[in-house]
C-alpha angles and dihedrals in degrees: 000000000000123000123243125233128218090274092055092250120142116254110200124209114257114282122222092008093116094219122167117246117211126208130185121223111212116256086228092066108116123232113273149090117303138180110231110204120192114189141183119191116201106214102178091110097027094114085083121067114262093007099108109109121221123208115180147156129197132202132187109232132184121217116206128175089026133154137255101259126130109231117217168208090034124209133203124215118243101036103037092105136039122209088239096055112127093243093051104038098048138136108223090189092068103025120101105232094233089055094062112119114203112226124247137046125323116282113256110247092210 
């Protein structure tokens, strides 16, 4: 998700800079096999139904030495999103950036 500057304008991460993005997996995540899904949703035409564009990649990861948490809420793909969800059917021309609601279930706090 882009950052927002002091004027509430979106500031997008550098394109074509080939920088590594780091993510932290919660220490509470139990041992096991997981599907890691990284997703970018292009919203430039998303003011029209079924015009958001999804770009994603998935990887199977194994967690060892994990914790005793209970991850949730869980989501199934397909079916985690609807084309009418606020973060998918959205007009970026009229939306205040801080009002954008990413689609999908809540993020587990771990």
